[in-house]
C-alpha positions as CSV (number, residue, x, y, z in Angstrom):
1,X,-151.9,21.3,-52.6
2,X,-151.7,18.5,-50.0
3,X,-155.5,18.3,-49.7
4,X,-156.0,18.3,-53.5
5,X,-153.4,15.6,-54.1
6,X,-154.6,13.4,-51.2
7,X,-158.3,13.7,-52.3
8,X,-157.4,12.6,-55.8
9,X,-155.4,9.7,-54.5
10,X,-158.2,8.6,-52.2
11,X,-160.6,8.7,-55.2
12,X,-158.4,6.3,-57.1
13,X,-158.1,4.1,-54.0
14,X,-161.9,4.0,-53.6
15,X,-162.1,2.4,-57.1
16,X,-160.0,-0.6,-55.8
17,X,-161.7,-0.9,-52.4
18,X,-163.5,-4.2,-53.2
19,X,-160.4,-6.3,-52.4
20,X,-157.0,-6.3,-50.9
21,X,-154.8,-3.3,-51.7
22,X,-151.1,-2.5,-51.0
23,X,-151.7,0.7,-49.0
24,X,-148.0,1.5,-49.2
25,X,-147.9,1.7,-53.0
26,X,-151.5,3.0,-53.4
27,X,-151.5,5.7,-50.8
28,X,-148.4,6.2,-48.7
29,X,-146.1,6.5,-51.8
30,X,-148.1,8.6,-54.3
31,X,-149.2,11.4,-52.0
32,X,-145.7,12.4,-50.7
33,X,-144.2,11.8,-54.2
34,X,-146.7,14.1,-55.8
35,X,-146.4,16.7,-53.1
36,X,-142.6,16.8,-53.0
37,X,-142.4,16.7,-56.8
38,X,-144.8,19.6,-57.2
39,X,-143.1,21.6,-54.4
40,X,-139.7,21.2,-56.1
41,X,-141.0,21.8,-59.6
42,X,-139.9,18.4,-61.0
43,X,-141.8,17.4,-64.1
44,X,-144.5,14.9,-63.3
45,X,-143.1,12.2,-65.7
46,X,-140.0,11.9,-63.4
47,X,-141.9,11.1,-60.2
48,X,-141.7,7.3,-60.6
49,X,-138.0,7.3,-61.4
50,X,-137.3,9.6,-58.4
51,X,-139.0,7.1,-56.1
52,X,-137.0,4.2,-57.6
53,X,-133.7,6.1,-57.2
54,X,-134.4,7.0,-53.6
55,X,-135.3,3.4,-52.8
56,X,-132.0,2.2,-54.3
57,X,-130.1,4.6,-52.1
58,X,-131.7,3.8,-48.7
59,X,-131.7,0.0,-49.3
60,X,-128.0,-0.1,-50.1
61,X,-126.4,-3.4,-49.0
62,X,-122.6,-3.0,-48.7
63,X,-122.1,-6.8,-49.0
64,X,-123.8,-6.9,-52.5
65,X,-122.1,-5.8,-55.7
66,X,-125.4,-5.5,-57.4
67,X,-126.7,-3.1,-54.7
68,X,-123.5,-1.0,-55.0
69,X,-124.1,-0.7,-58.8
70,X,-127.7,0.3,-58.2
71,X,-126.6,2.9,-55.7
72,X,-124.0,4.4,-58.0
73,X,-126.5,4.5,-60.9
74,X,-129.1,6.1,-58.6
75,X,-126.8,8.8,-57.4
76,X,-125.6,9.6,-60.9
77,X,-129.2,9.7,-62.2
78,X,-130.4,11.9,-59.4
79,X,-127.6,14.4,-59.7
80,X,-128.0,14.6,-63.5
81,X,-131.7,15.0,-63.3
82,X,-131.6,17.8,-60.8
83,X,-128.8,19.5,-62.7
84,X,-131.1,19.5,-65.8
85,X,-134.1,20.7,-63.8
86,X,-132.0,23.6,-62.5
87,X,-131.0,24.6,-66.0
88,X,-134.7,24.3,-67.2
89,X,-135.9,26.5,-64.2
90,X,-133.2,29.1,-65.0
91,X,-134.6,29.4,-68.5
92,X,-138.3,29.1,-67.5
93,X,-138.8,29.8,-63.8
94,X,-142.0,28.8,-62.0
95,X,-143.6,29.1,-58.6
96,X,-141.6,26.3,-57.0
97,X,-138.7,25.7,-54.6
98,X,-136.1,25.0,-57.3
99,X,-137.0,28.2,-59.1
100,X,-136.6,30.2,-55.9
101,X,-133.3,28.6,-55.2
102,X,-132.1,29.4,-58.7
103,X,-133.0,33.1,-58.1
104,X,-131.1,33.0,-54.8
105,X,-128.1,31.6,-56.6
106,X,-128.2,33.9,-59.6
107,X,-129.5,37.2,-58.1
108,X,-127.9,37.2,-54.6
109,X,-125.1,34.6,-54.9
110,X,-126.4,32.8,-51.8
111,X,-125.8,29.3,-53.1
112,X,-123.2,27.7,-55.3
113,X,-124.4,25.5,-58.2
114,X,-123.4,22.4,-56.4
115,X,-125.2,23.5,-53.2
116,X,-128.3,24.2,-55.3
117,X,-128.4,20.7,-56.8
118,X,-127.5,19.1,-53.4
119,X,-130.3,20.9,-51.7
120,X,-132.9,19.6,-54.2
121,X,-131.3,16.1,-53.9
122,X,-131.7,16.2,-50.1
123,X,-135.2,17.6,-50.1
124,X,-136.4,14.9,-52.4
125,X,-134.7,12.0,-50.7
126,X,-135.5,13.0,-47.1
127,X,-139.0,14.3,-47.8
128,X,-140.2,11.4,-49.9
129,X,-138.7,8.5,-48.0
130,X,-139.5,9.8,-44.5
131,X,-143.1,10.7,-45.3
132,X,-143.8,7.4,-47.1
133,X,-142.6,5.2,-44.3
134,X,-143.9,7.4,-41.5
135,X,-147.4,7.0,-42.9
136,X,-146.8,3.3,-43.5
137,X,-145.6,2.6,-40.0
138,X,-148.5,4.6,-38.5
139,X,-151.0,2.5,-40.4
140,X,-149.2,-0.7,-39.4
141,X,-149.6,0.3,-35.8
142,X,-153.2,1.5,-35.9
143,X,-154.9,-0.9,-38.4
144,X,-154.9,-3.7,-35.9
145,X,-156.7,-1.7,-33.2
146,X,-160.5,-1.5,-32.6
147,X,-160.9,2.3,-33.0
148,X,-157.8,3.6,-34.9
149,X,-159.3,7.1,-35.5
150,X,-160.0,7.6,-31.8
151,X,-156.5,6.4,-30.9
152,X,-155.0,8.7,-33.5
153,X,-157.0,11.7,-32.3
154,X,-156.0,11.1,-28.6
155,X,-152.4,10.0,-29.1
156,X,-151.2,11.6,-32.3
157,X,-147.8,12.8,-31.1
158,X,-146.9,9.5,-29.3
159,X,-148.0,7.5,-32.3
160,X,-145.9,9.5,-34.7
161,X,-142.8,9.3,-32.5
162,X,-143.2,5.5,-32.2
163,X,-143.6,5.2,-35.9
164,X,-140.6,7.3,-36.8
165,X,-138.9,5.5,-39.7
166,X,-135.5,7.0,-38.8
167,X,-134.0,5.3,-35.7
168,X,-130.8,7.3,-36.0
169,X,-129.9,10.9,-36.7
170,X,-127.7,11.7,-39.7
171,X,-124.3,10.3,-38.9
172,X,-121.6,12.4,-37.2
173,X,-117.9,12.0,-37.0
174,X,-115.8,12.4,-33.8
175,X,-113.3,15.3,-34.3
176,X,-111.4,14.3,-31.3
177,X,-111.0,11.3,-29.0
178,X,-114.1,11.0,-26.8
179,X,-115.2,9.0,-23.7
180,X,-119.0,8.7,-23.4
181,X,-120.8,6.4,-21.0
182,X,-117.6,4.5,-20.3
183,X,-117.0,3.8,-24.1
184,X,-114.0,5.2,-26.0
185,X,-114.8,6.8,-29.4
186,X,-111.6,7.4,-31.3
187,X,-111.2,10.5,-33.4
188,X,-112.5,10.0,-36.9
189,X,-115.0,7.2,-36.0
190,X,-118.6,7.4,-37.2
191,X,-121.2,8.1,-34.5
192,X,-124.9,7.3,-34.9
193,X,-127.1,9.0,-32.4
194,X,-130.2,7.0,-31.4
195,X,-133.4,9.1,-31.8
196,X,-135.4,6.3,-30.3
197,X,-133.2,6.1,-27.3
198,X,-133.4,9.9,-26.8
199,X,-137.2,10.0,-27.2
200,X,-137.7,7.1,-24.7
201,X,-135.4,8.6,-22.1
202,X,-137.5,9.5,-19.0
203,X,-135.2,12.5,-18.4
204,X,-136.8,14.2,-21.5
205,X,-139.9,14.7,-19.3
206,X,-142.4,15.0,-22.0
207,X,-140.5,17.4,-24.3
208,X,-141.3,17.2,-28.0
209,X,-139.9,14.3,-30.1
210,X,-136.5,14.6,-31.8
211,X,-137.7,12.9,-34.9
212,X,-137.5,16.2,-36.9
213,X,-134.4,17.5,-35.0
214,X,-134.2,20.7,-33.0
215,X,-132.6,24.1,-33.3
216,X,-130.9,25.4,-36.4
217,X,-131.0,22.0,-38.1
218,X,-134.7,21.4,-37.6
219,X,-136.0,19.5,-40.6
220,X,-136.9,21.7,-43.6
221,X,-139.8,19.4,-44.5
222,X,-141.3,18.9,-41.0
223,X,-144.4,21.1,-41.7
224,X,-145.0,19.4,-45.1
225,X,-144.7,16.0,-43.4
226,X,-147.2,17.0,-40.8
227,X,-149.7,18.1,-43.4
228,X,-149.2,14.9,-45.4
229,X,-149.8,12.7,-42.3
230,X,-152.8,14.7,-41.2
231,X,-154.4,14.4,-44.6
232,X,-153.6,10.7,-45.2
233,X,-154.0,9.0,-41.8
234,X,-157.4,10.3,-40.6
235,X,-158.5,10.5,-44.2
236,X,-158.2,6.8,-44.6
237,X,-160.1,5.9,-41.4
238,X,-162.9,8.4,-42.1
239,X,-163.4,7.0,-45.6
240,X,-162.8,3.4,-44.7
241,X,-163.8,2.9,-41.0
242,X,-163.7,-0.9,-41.4
243,X,-160.2,-1.0,-42.9
244,X,-158.1,-3.8,-41.5
245,X,-154.7,-5.5,-42.2
246,X,-155.1,-8.4,-44.7
247,X,-152.5,-10.4,-42.8
248,X,-151.5,-10.6,-39.1
249,X,-149.3,-7.8,-38.0
250,X,-146.3,-10.1,-37.2
251,X,-146.3,-11.2,-40.8
252,X,-145.7,-7.7,-42.2
253,X,-142.3,-7.6,-43.9
254,X,-139.9,-4.7,-43.3
255,X,-137.2,-4.0,-45.9
256,X,-133.5,-4.3,-45.2
257,X,-132.2,-0.8,-45.1
258,X,-129.2,1.0,-43.5
259,X,-131.3,4.1,-43.0
260,X,-135.1,3.8,-43.0
261,X,-137.3,1.4,-41.0
262,X,-140.1,0.9,-43.5
263,X,-142.4,-1.8,-44.9
264,X,-141.9,-3.7,-48.1
265,X,-145.7,-3.7,-48.6
266,X,-148.8,-3.1,-46.5
267,X,-151.7,-5.4,-47.6
268,X,-155.0,-4.0,-46.4
269,X,-158.7,-4.8,-46.8
270,X,-160.5,-1.5,-47.0
271,X,-164.0,-3.1,-46.6
272,X,-165.2,-6.3,-45.0
């Protein structure tokens, strides 16, 4: 599926290769969106709206009333959409994740209806946003180098860890008063754990990155993200070995987001 979708996306990209393209919107967004949408079993005509709703959620600005309204509308739309998709899959199941979760709910009572909708919600939001901006950040780091494909081949793991769009783990809450590193954390306070700080700690001694988590909470979409990255990143450099940023790297604009470190756009010249 990933190879089929990426090949079709590259074919469309090749048609626009004569000038500057926004690689974020032309490659980094459509491949994960189509993959996640097809995996979940969401109708193809909803993919664009799913992307817009996810963007509204992760760019929420608490100081802006307009942003708060967009957030509320996005959450309501997403919950309603997945509720309707669940009902449709119950009537006409397919070979997709939501259909499988519906069977787990109805046949084995393994999920509540709310859990089923929430699981689809989480998979879409996390899978789409993380893969989009992971690819974008990797390209931003490699496109200014002399031999990006060789660097990627030799330092894939390090490049992915450095390009991680999620600087923090999902927020936690202190269930009792804590003292960590000489700092007092009162019971009930929000705690954000720095993945960048953990990965750069010399005491980790070369252990795998924490960008996808560890243990029982290891990211459900880690393998899919790996497949997307391995199709998109080397695929671009093999097809367009002379691809370069259209503007100096310091001029790239990153969006304001409480959650994801990602680009607003990624202007690239695919050919000289």
